[in-house]
C-alpha positions as MATLAB code, in Angstrom:
seq = 'XXXXXXXXXXXXXXXXXXXXXXXXXXXXXXXXXXXXXXXXXXXXXXXXXXXXXXXXXXXXXXXXXXXXXXXXXXXXXXXXXXXXXXXXXXXXXXXXXXXXXXXXXXXXXXXXXXXXXXXXXXXXXXXXXXXXXXXXXXXXXXXXXXXXXXXXXXXXXXXXXXXXXXXXXXXXXXXXXXXXXXXXXXXXXXXXXXXXXXXXXXXXXXXXXXXXXXXXXXXXXXXXXXXXXXXXXXXXXXXXXXXXXXXXXXXXXXXXXXXXXXXXXXXXXXXXXXXXXXXXXXXXXXXXXXXXXXXXXXXXXXXXXXXXXXXXXXXXXXXXXXXXXXXXXXXXXXXXXXXXXXXXXXXXXXXXXXXXXXXXXXXXXXXXXXXXXXXXXXXXXXXXXXXXXXXXXXXXXXXXXXXXXXXXXXXXXXXXXXXXXXXXXXXXXXXXXXXXXXXXXXXXXXXXXXXXXXXXXXXXXXXX';
ca = [
       4.701   50.356   62.083;
       5.816   50.164   65.735;
       4.660   46.522   65.920;
       6.966   45.804   63.126;
       9.800   47.593   64.612;
       9.352   45.723   67.813;
       9.347   42.363   66.053;
      12.487   43.291   64.206;
      14.254   44.375   67.393;
      13.456   41.016   68.977;
      15.020   39.364   66.016;
      18.137   41.429   66.334;
      18.580   40.558   70.002;
      18.243   36.823   69.318;
      15.108   36.193   71.212;
      12.480   35.691   68.394;
      12.748   35.850   64.578;
      10.677   35.300   61.587;
      11.839   34.248   58.158;
       9.742   33.849   55.195;
      10.459   31.100   52.617;
       8.787   31.427   49.212;
       8.392   28.119   47.347;
       8.111   28.854   43.602;
       8.109   26.884   40.469;
       6.052   26.255   37.358;
       3.153   23.795   37.314;
       4.304   20.136   37.865;
       7.465   21.060   39.554;
       6.430   19.478   42.797;
       5.678   22.474   45.156;
       3.002   20.654   47.200;
       5.042   17.517   47.718;
       8.128   19.605   48.514;
       6.370   21.590   51.304;
       4.570   18.525   52.652;
       7.964   16.657   52.882;
       9.737   19.666   54.278;
       7.308   20.115   57.127;
       7.253   16.276   57.919;
      11.101   16.119   57.849;
      11.417   19.147   60.097;
       8.933   17.778   62.652;
      10.689   14.372   62.564;
      14.316   14.736   61.475;
      15.389   11.152   61.084;
      15.998   11.621   57.319;
      17.855   14.959   57.677;
      21.535   13.968   58.606;
      23.051   16.895   56.726;
      21.124   19.618   58.620;
      23.893   20.852   60.766;
      21.622   22.408   63.406;
      20.133   18.895   64.031;
      23.529   17.167   64.046;
      24.917   19.712   66.580;
      21.755   19.431   68.836;
      20.713   23.081   68.400;
      17.057   22.224   67.489;
      15.257   21.482   70.776;
      11.679   21.249   69.327;
       9.729   22.013   66.169;
       5.941   22.559   66.138;
       3.201   23.710   63.778;
       1.358   27.005   64.603;
      -1.531   28.678   62.910;
      -0.363   30.752   59.878;
       0.105   34.392   60.801;
      -1.855   35.957   57.857;
      -5.580   35.817   58.708;
      -6.633   36.342   55.043;
      -4.593   33.460   53.716;
      -5.770   29.804   53.697;
      -3.688   27.309   55.749;
      -1.567   24.876   53.725;
      -3.444   21.674   54.252;
      -0.339   19.568   55.350;
      -2.379   16.867   57.141;
      -4.451   16.084   54.058;
      -1.397   16.090   51.823;
       0.434   13.803   54.086;
      -2.599   11.513   54.306;
      -2.480   11.111   50.524;
       1.051    9.845   50.776;
       0.276    7.568   53.610;
      -3.042    6.029   52.425;
      -3.192    2.257   51.941;
      -3.040    3.019   48.106;
      -0.741    6.135   48.202;
      -1.140    8.929   45.708;
       0.472   12.266   45.112;
      -1.551   15.101   46.680;
      -3.528   17.639   44.642;
      -1.487   20.281   43.010;
      -1.425   23.963   44.220;
      -4.501   25.806   43.126;
      -4.491   28.766   45.408;
      -2.101   30.645   47.578;
      -1.648   29.186   51.196;
       0.687   29.521   54.162;
       2.025   27.481   56.970;
       4.083   28.413   60.052;
       6.696   26.156   61.618;
       8.259   27.390   64.903;
      11.602   26.277   66.160;
      12.886   26.365   69.718;
      16.600   26.545   69.387;
      19.559   26.486   71.708;
      21.369   29.808   71.847;
      25.044   29.550   70.864;
      28.161   31.414   71.740;
      28.199   34.186   74.402;
      24.451   34.049   75.016;
      24.463   30.364   75.788;
      27.358   30.762   78.171;
      25.737   33.753   80.063;
      22.189   32.524   80.324;
      22.454   28.760   80.041;
      19.495   26.257   80.046;
      16.099   27.232   78.708;
      16.930   30.960   79.441;
      19.277   30.824   76.485;
      16.896   29.425   74.093;
      15.372   31.523   71.233;
      12.443   31.004   68.843;
      12.507   31.106   64.977;
       9.325   31.078   63.033;
       9.518   29.791   59.470;
       6.632   31.012   57.441;
       6.282   28.901   54.245;
       4.250   30.479   51.460;
       2.936   28.296   48.598;
       1.134   29.588   45.438;
       0.296   28.211   41.961;
       3.184   28.229   39.640;
       0.968   29.717   36.793;
       0.607   32.890   38.961;
       4.415   33.430   38.768;
       4.277   33.985   35.100;
       2.205   37.148   35.400;
       5.111   39.015   37.186;
       6.603   39.897   33.689;
       3.243   41.597   32.752;
       3.994   44.407   35.108;
       6.327   45.982   32.553;
       4.386   45.180   29.408;
       1.574   47.199   27.820;
      -1.266   45.362   26.231;
       0.161   46.121   22.780;
       3.507   44.674   23.666;
       2.033   41.611   25.384;
      -0.167   40.974   22.307;
       2.623   41.258   19.931;
       4.916   38.942   21.908;
       2.231   36.400   22.526;
       1.046   36.192   19.026;
       4.574   35.731   17.758;
       5.063   32.836   20.184;
       1.749   31.266   19.166;
       2.867   31.441   15.521;
       5.694   29.087   16.376;
       3.601   26.454   18.159;
       1.060   24.133   16.464;
      -1.279   24.678   19.476;
      -1.837   28.333   18.525;
      -3.259   27.728   15.076;
      -6.976   28.089   15.912;
      -6.528   31.007   18.227;
      -4.409   32.909   15.725;
      -7.103   32.274   12.996;
      -9.752   33.761   15.332;
      -7.663   36.768   16.243;
      -6.825   37.529   12.506;
     -10.535   37.322   11.560;
     -11.727   40.077   13.949;
     -11.488   43.839   13.628;
     -10.065   45.452   16.835;
     -11.531   48.656   15.873;
     -15.063   47.134   15.763;
     -17.560   47.823   18.481;
     -17.242   45.504   21.477;
     -19.479   42.340   21.316;
     -19.398   40.426   24.524;
     -20.267   37.123   22.755;
     -17.262   37.556   20.431;
     -15.052   38.649   23.352;
     -16.113   35.525   25.364;
     -15.260   33.241   22.330;
     -11.840   34.855   21.726;
     -10.948   34.434   25.485;
     -12.123   30.818   25.452;
     -10.009   30.113   22.376;
      -7.057   31.647   24.047;
      -7.604   29.688   27.204;
      -7.708   26.554   25.122;
      -4.518   27.449   23.465;
      -2.768   28.050   26.861;
      -4.003   24.625   28.262;
      -2.759   22.807   25.040;
       0.582   24.550   25.115;
       1.001   23.680   28.811;
       0.408   20.083   28.006;
       2.962   20.111   25.245;
       5.665   21.192   27.742;
       5.705   24.956   27.113;
       6.198   27.368   30.101;
       5.537   30.915   29.037;
       1.771   30.977   29.272;
       0.470   34.363   30.465;
      -1.893   35.429   32.001;
      -1.469   32.571   34.426;
      -4.907   33.077   36.029;
      -6.553   32.019   32.665;
      -5.402   28.433   33.590;
      -6.226   28.669   37.247;
      -8.885   31.322   37.557;
     -10.277   30.554   41.005;
     -13.002   33.151   41.993;
     -12.149   35.138   38.945;
     -13.662   32.734   36.464;
     -16.065   34.449   34.021;
     -15.024   37.903   35.140;
     -14.136   40.670   32.635;
     -10.494   40.494   34.115;
     -10.161   37.054   32.471;
     -12.244   37.905   29.273;
      -9.644   39.271   26.856;
      -7.166   37.935   24.348;
      -4.191   39.107   22.334;
      -5.161   40.989   19.082;
      -2.962   42.003   16.108;
      -1.959   45.524   15.775;
      -3.764   47.941   13.254;
      -2.710   51.045   11.516;
      -5.578   52.905   13.187;
      -5.775   52.892   16.948;
      -8.928   51.255   18.235;
     -11.475   53.925   19.410;
     -13.582   54.210   22.606;
     -16.051   51.313   23.014;
     -14.149   49.149   20.562;
     -13.054   45.588   20.995;
      -9.348   46.514   21.043;
      -9.754   49.356   23.448;
     -11.849   47.252   25.912;
      -9.373   44.322   25.738;
      -6.490   46.732   26.666;
      -8.588   48.126   29.516;
      -9.173   44.623   30.877;
      -5.610   43.700   30.518;
      -4.620   46.791   32.530;
      -7.214   45.925   35.219;
      -5.886   42.457   35.442;
      -2.392   43.826   35.989;
      -3.400   46.419   38.543;
      -6.078   44.482   40.513;
      -4.707   41.001   40.327;
      -1.058   40.901   39.514;
       0.303   43.968   41.385;
      -1.352   43.224   44.769;
      -0.075   39.654   44.717;
       3.458   40.814   43.996;
       3.184   43.630   46.601;
       1.644   41.517   49.349;
       3.675   38.442   48.978;
       6.834   38.686   46.877;
       8.233   41.840   48.641;
       7.931   40.040   51.947;
      10.120   36.978   51.027;
      13.532   36.376   52.766;
      14.687   33.124   51.164;
      13.562   31.500   47.892;
      13.567   27.956   46.457;
      12.899   27.669   42.793;
      11.792   24.170   41.800;
      12.369   23.213   38.196;
      11.027   20.011   36.367;
      14.229   19.647   34.267;
      13.320   16.054   33.216;
       9.812   17.157   32.036;
      11.305   19.839   29.853;
      13.956   17.473   28.376;
      11.195   14.971   27.631;
       9.293   17.750   25.710;
      12.239   18.659   23.449;
      14.672   21.553   22.940;
      12.033   24.193   22.472;
      10.448   23.521   25.779;
      13.884   23.777   27.509;
      14.455   27.114   25.841;
      11.008   28.256   26.809;
      11.638   27.238   30.410;
      15.003   29.072   30.493;
      13.414   32.309   29.158;
      10.356   32.110   31.354;
      12.224   31.522   34.566;
      14.599   34.396   33.771;
      11.564   36.700   33.307;
      10.059   35.548   36.620;
      13.138   35.933   38.713;
      13.836   39.382   37.319;
      10.947   40.513   39.447;
      12.535   39.457   42.736;
      14.670   41.639   44.946;
      17.826   39.516   45.674;
      20.520   40.832   47.929;
      21.372   41.483   51.594;
      19.131   43.295   54.028;
      20.829   45.681   56.356;
      19.914   45.750   60.065;
      18.555   49.307   59.586;
      16.434   48.008   56.645;
      15.181   45.233   58.792;
      13.928   47.565   61.356;
      11.839   49.496   58.871;
      10.440   46.533   57.134;
      12.574   46.392   54.040;
      13.169   42.786   52.785;
      15.537   41.348   50.240;
      15.930   37.672   49.264;
      19.284   36.710   50.898;
      19.485   33.100   49.478;
      18.131   31.460   46.394;
      18.274   27.769   45.725;
      17.645   26.423   42.169;
      16.480   22.784   42.618;
      15.981   20.213   39.905;
      13.218   18.059   41.325;
      12.399   14.372   40.789;
      16.068   13.285   41.161;
      14.765    9.898   42.267;
      13.781    9.243   38.556;
      17.622    9.139   37.799;
      20.409    6.910   39.099;
      22.652    8.882   41.470;
      25.373    8.943   38.978;
      23.394   11.409   36.975;
      22.381   13.788   39.763;
      25.461   15.977   39.283;
      24.571   16.294   35.557;
      20.981   17.376   36.172;
      22.169   19.915   38.742;
      24.562   21.401   36.209;
      21.782   21.648   33.628;
      19.422   23.513   36.020;
      22.360   25.937   37.021;
      22.921   26.455   33.254;
      19.217   27.167   32.654;
      19.120   29.559   35.426;
      22.519   31.182   34.703;
      21.144   34.674   33.864;
      18.981   34.730   37.028;
      21.859   33.418   39.152;
      24.309   35.998   37.905;
      21.867   38.750   38.671;
      21.289   37.438   42.097;
      25.004   36.975   42.802;
      25.740   40.523   41.609;
      23.053   41.894   44.058;
      24.700   40.123   46.948;
      22.572   37.024   47.412;
      23.937   33.559   47.928;
      22.849   31.084   45.345;
      23.205   27.314   44.802;
      21.937   24.664   42.437;
      21.179   21.001   43.315;
      19.104   17.950   42.358;
      16.713   16.686   44.991;
      13.677   14.449   45.474;
      11.294   15.663   48.080;
       9.908   12.209   48.589;
      11.936    9.349   47.380;
       9.588    6.947   45.485;
      12.148    4.664   43.751;
      15.092    2.311   44.497;
      18.102    2.062   42.315;
      18.576   -1.034   40.100;
      20.890   -2.397   37.337;
      19.321   -4.062   34.401;
      20.593   -5.610   31.159;
      19.834   -3.749   27.943;
      20.984   -4.963   24.616;
      23.406   -7.281   26.326;
      25.034   -4.378   28.358;
      24.514   -3.480   32.115;
      22.454   -0.188   32.617;
      21.982    1.688   35.717;
      18.275    2.340   36.290;
      15.705    3.007   38.916;
      12.677    0.944   39.898;
       9.373    2.509   40.858;
       5.605    1.867   41.243;
       4.105    2.867   37.798;
       0.518    3.498   36.998;
      -1.429    0.195   36.870;
       1.718   -1.845   36.260;
       3.171   -2.620   39.659;
       6.870   -2.108   40.175;
       9.145   -1.716   37.061;
      12.594   -0.676   36.218;
      13.068    2.313   33.848;
      15.809    4.507   32.520;
      14.813    8.129   31.753;
      17.822    8.668   29.556;
      21.508    9.415   29.804;
      22.072   13.132   30.539;
      25.003   14.775   28.846;
      28.239   15.469   30.635;
      28.104   19.160   29.686;
      24.930   21.417   29.734;
      25.880   22.854   26.399;
      24.655   19.662   24.776;
      21.202   20.672   25.939;
      21.322   24.409   25.792;
      22.793   24.671   22.217;
      19.894   22.817   20.595;
      17.498   24.757   22.810;
      19.028   28.107   21.558;
      18.828   26.884   18.006;
      15.051   25.981   18.528;
      15.640   22.390   17.193;
      12.500   20.397   16.917;
      14.021   17.362   18.688;
      17.269   16.018   20.272;
      19.544   14.765   17.547;
      21.386   12.073   19.457;
      19.431   11.482   22.728;
      16.060   10.744   23.994;
      14.491   11.595   27.318;
      11.369    9.967   28.890;
       9.055   11.416   31.590;
       7.880    8.669   33.791;
       4.994    8.902   36.244;
       5.958    7.109   39.388;
       3.449    6.708   42.225;
       4.369    6.853   45.909;
       5.105    3.378   47.298;
       3.171    1.910   50.269;
       5.082    2.516   53.487;
       6.663    5.662   52.265;
       5.323    7.525   55.454;
       6.536    6.020   58.680;
       5.320    7.644   61.895;
       8.114    9.485   63.537;
      10.533    9.181   60.676;
       9.711   11.864   58.187;
       9.884   11.015   54.433;
      12.803    9.536   52.723;
      14.304   12.058   50.337;
      17.286   12.981   48.330;
      19.198   16.074   49.613;
      16.348   17.733   51.231;
      18.458   18.112   54.231;
      21.102   19.992   52.322;
      18.457   22.146   50.724;
      17.127   23.183   54.127;
      20.660   23.747   55.485;
      21.381   26.065   52.588;
      18.206   28.000   52.822;
      17.865   28.549   56.538;
      20.784   26.816   58.214;
      22.423   30.192   59.198;
      19.275   31.167   61.013;
      19.057   27.837   62.997;
];
């Protein structure tokens, strides 16, 4: 305790501070590329003109340090950067386990401190701890407030509305929850449920709990991942029954997997960026957009937004002071559409944003590209000029493409999503896989990006 108080006191006197940045988002949102580009562009800040601390000369040096938590793996920044800078560049592997990285800033002191001390004596150190974890794990936070019976009912209701859930629903309906537990049957039900989750994710859906079923890690094959939703029965399942055992395993998953993750990591976050693949959801249709909206609102309800008082800081209390909602892959769109995609992500996150604003946190929404892999172009389509972008596509070299015209008002997207329409009535959106181009990484220059500097300035600029 006294060590924590000492660290906080150093922060309050301006000599040394620690700030923890949580990087969250569902699978495919681009967390790994974001962190890799963030580190590269803070080490070499040539592509960060809107970062005010750099423009004003307050950043004297930035360097990598060992991560502070001895029990967490280090985010493999060098390997991920190597993937982007290879002769045949490719995107790095997606996040599969929690990891951490520390960047330390040597900063010029400002105001009275700088005048009194001057030179290096007036400098201070800021440690930025970046925490990365699989997006699938985020989904589990909502389970903390749900019993097994409630989770089963909600999950089965969602499955009934999705073609991908037909087989799993049939299996669940064919068993008697009150029958004696048979491990072979339990394993088969869990496997069918996992197959449904994987198929639903491929179809663009977001609400896929429990998240560890998709990325089990060292829990693969354990009882904590061998359960599935079952329909309710008039007679409660007795001791030793399939239903009772599934409920026990679900509770064990919540208490031994979800709650420690929430307690040990989420409650220590100071600033948060939420990465959202809006274009991917649009390409999957209105139901995927609605599912993303509901899922992200549920996830963010578990956060503790607001301001931390100096007394709370002394005793280790943390609240998230700033939250940025970022629509990724902005380089897939012409810059004329960036404002529109930012408005859509703000509308999708409206409930979470209102809650954070009310609690006293500062929030913002923007479109960004962590690593810009395209150039803008203008092509002729049906005899008319069309603003497009050109990128390196899988096996086809460089090609121009147009992902679709986003609406001027987000309601054009959210209204069909609320109505659960099967498809967009008057629009179409494409999800294009663009590969990183050769020469993306230039030593000493960081990575070309879109608005990463503004994102960093919003998230931690006040502490720089």
